[in-house]
C-alpha positions in Angstrom: -12.4 9.3 -52.2 -11.7 7.4 -48.9 -12.9 3.9 -48.5 -15.3 3.3 -45.5 -12.6 1.6 -43.5 -10.2 4.4 -44.0 -12.9 6.9 -43.1 -13.4 5.1 -39.8 -9.7 5.1 -39.0 -9.5 8.9 -39.7 -12.4 9.5 -37.4 -10.9 7.5 -34.6 -7.7 9.6 -34.9 -9.5 12.9 -34.5 -12.4 12.0 -32.2 -10.5 11.4 -29.0 -12.8 11.4 -26.0 -12.0 13.7 -23.1 -11.0 11.8 -20.0 -9.4 12.6 -16.6 -6.2 10.9 -17.7 -5.6 12.8 -21.0 -6.6 16.1 -19.4 -4.1 15.9 -16.6 -1.3 18.5 -16.6 2.1 17.1 -17.5 4.1 16.1 -14.5 7.8 16.7 -14.9 8.6 14.4 -12.1 7.5 11.3 -14.1 10.5 8.9 -14.2 11.3 8.0 -17.8 14.6 6.2 -17.1 14.8 4.0 -14.0 18.6 4.0 -14.3 18.8 7.8 -14.1 22.0 8.6 -12.1 20.2 11.1 -9.9 17.4 8.7 -9.1 19.8 5.8 -8.4 21.8 8.1 -6.1 18.6 9.2 -4.2 17.5 5.7 -3.7 20.9 4.6 -2.4 20.8 7.3 0.3 17.2 7.6 1.3 15.7 6.4 4.6 14.7 3.0 3.2 18.2 2.2 1.8 19.4 0.2 4.8 16.3 -2.1 4.6 16.9 -2.8 0.9 20.7 -3.2 1.4 20.3 -5.9 4.0 19.1 -9.2 2.5 18.1 -10.5 5.9 16.1 -7.4 7.0 12.5 -8.3 8.0 9.7 -5.8 8.6 8.2 -5.5 12.1 5.1 -3.4 11.9 3.2 -2.0 14.9 -0.5 -1.3 14.2 -2.3 1.1 16.5 -5.3 3.4 16.6 -6.3 6.9 17.3 -7.1 7.6 21.0 -9.7 5.3 22.5 -11.4 3.9 19.4 -15.0 2.8 19.8 -15.3 -0.9 20.6 -18.4 -1.2 18.3 -16.7 0.7 15.4 -14.8 -0.7 12.4 -11.3 0.0 13.7 -10.7 -3.3 15.4 -12.1 -5.3 12.5 -10.0 -3.3 10.1 -6.9 -3.9 12.3 -7.6 -7.6 12.3 -7.6 -7.6 8.5 -4.3 -5.7 8.4 -2.7 -8.3 10.8 -3.5 -10.9 8.1 -2.1 -8.7 5.3 1.2 -7.9 7.0 3.0 -10.9 8.4 4.7 -10.4 11.7 2.7 -7.3 12.6 1.4 -6.5 16.1 -1.8 -4.7 17.1 -1.9 -2.5 20.2 -4.9 -0.1 20.4 -4.5 3.2 22.2 -6.5 3.8 25.3 -7.8 7.0 27.0 -4.3 8.1 28.2 -3.0 10.8 25.8 0.3 9.9 24.1 1.7 12.0 21.3 2.6 10.4 18.0 6.2 11.3 18.5 6.4 9.5 21.8 4.5 6.6 20.4 6.9 6.3 17.4 10.0 6.6 19.7 8.7 3.9 22.0 8.0 1.6 19.0 11.5 2.1 17.6 13.0 1.3 21.0 11.1 -2.0 21.0 12.6 -2.9 17.6 9.6 -2.1 15.3 10.6 -0.9 11.8 7.3 0.8 11.0 4.2 2.2 12.7 0.7 2.3 11.2 -2.0 4.4 12.9 -5.6 3.9 12.1 -7.6 7.1 12.6 -11.3 6.8 13.4 -13.9 9.6 13.1 -15.7 8.9 16.3 -18.8 10.8 15.5 -19.6 8.5 12.6 -17.6 5.5 13.7 -15.8 5.5 10.4 -12.1 5.0 9.4 -11.0 8.2 7.6 -7.2 8.1 7.6 -4.1 6.1 8.0 -0.7 7.4 9.1 2.5 5.5 8.2 5.8 6.2 9.9 9.1 4.5 9.0 11.2 4.0 12.1 13.4 5.3 13.5 13.9 8.5 11.5 10.9 8.6 9.1 9.5 9.5 6.7 5.8 9.8 7.5 2.8 9.5 5.2 -0.8 10.3 5.9 -3.5 8.8 3.6 -7.1 9.7 3.5 -9.2 6.5 3.5 -12.5 5.8 1.7 -14.5 2.8 0.5 -13.2 0.4 3.1 -14.4 -3.2 2.7 -13.4 -5.6 5.5 -13.4 -9.3 5.0 -16.5 -9.7 7.1 -18.4 -7.4 4.6 -17.5 -9.5 1.6 -19.9 -12.4 0.9 -18.2 -15.7 0.3 -14.7 -14.3 0.9 -11.8 -16.7 0.9 -9.7 -17.4 4.0 -6.2 -16.1 4.2 -3.3 -18.4 5.0 0.0 -17.8 6.8 2.0 -17.7 3.5 4.0 -14.6 2.8 2.2 -12.7 0.1 3.4 -11.3 -3.2 3.4 -7.5 -3.5 2.4 -5.9 -6.8 2.9 -2.1 -7.2 1.4 -0.5 -10.3 1.7 2.9 -11.8 4.0 4.5 -9.2 5.9 6.4 -11.9 6.8 9.8 -10.3 9.5 10.6 -7.9 7.0 10.8 -5.1 5.3 7.6 -6.3 8.6 5.7 -6.1 9.1 7.0 -2.6 5.7 5.9 -1.5 6.1 2.5 -3.3 9.4 1.9 -1.4 7.5 2.7 1.8 5.0 -0.1 1.1 7.8 -2.5 0.1 9.3 -2.1 3.6 6.0 -3.4 5.2 6.2 -6.8 3.6 8.8 -9.6 3.6 11.2 -9.6 0.7 10.8 -13.2 -0.2 7.1 -14.0 -1.0 5.9 -17.6 -0.9 4.4 -17.9 -4.3 2.9 -21.4 -3.7 0.6 -19.6 -1.2 -1.1 -17.8 -4.1 -1.7 -14.7 -2.1 -1.2 -11.2 -3.6 -1.3 -7.7 -2.2 -1.9 -5.2 -5.0 -1.5 -1.4 -4.7 -2.6 0.4 -7.9 -2.0 4.2 -8.2 -4.5 6.1 -10.4 -5.3 9.8 -10.5 -3.5 10.2 -7.1 -5.7 7.5 -5.5 -4.2 4.3 -4.3 -6.5 1.3 -4.7 -5.7 -1.6 -2.4 -6.7 -5.2 -3.1 -5.7 -8.5 -1.5 -6.7 -11.7 -3.2 -5.8 -15.3 -3.8 -5.6 -16.9 -7.2 -6.0 -20.5 -8.4 -4.2 -22.5 -11.1 -6.0 -24.2 -13.9 -6.0 -27.9 -14.3 -2.6 -29.1 -15.4 -0.8 -26.0 -14.1 1.5 -26.2 -11.2 2.5 -23.4 -8.7 6.1 -22.3 -8.7 8.3 -23.7 -5.9 
């Protein structure tokens, strides 16, 4: 006869709750060995390789909008927050004149920008619904559907950002596609964060959703920030 503690342990082994995570189909592209020769070769020859190979390379991001965004909508406020997130970025809203994304990217590359970020606004509801990222000059491009946007103005008692270069944390980008997307985000921020600024940009991938957070942290009494 099993003792009560052993009975509980047996029940815990068999009574596994059904969750979205354990019901997902197995993804054969999950990377088990970061030193896999094929993976290493792919990373050494992809479109981001030149940025990672050059220790002095610095991102230069151009942030723009869909055609003629509403002045009273959230796009300009959201763009202002992104300017604080990505050091050295520039904001240029698009006007009424139609300009294709291809021409816009070509013009940005000619002006020395390394990446282009386009904020798309659904004009009917004055709501941000998508972001397009383009790595210059030859791609790749990514389009993300956007939901649950909270700007700094909408957060009660939010802290103020400083000019320090933030630390980037990428979590759970474990597939081939995930690694590619993670490298894209790495190209948007300087390589050498200023840890004493205590600013962090976090991108957490879960169930094919990317959760974005920017925050500052404090040290307890007696602790000192790294130099």
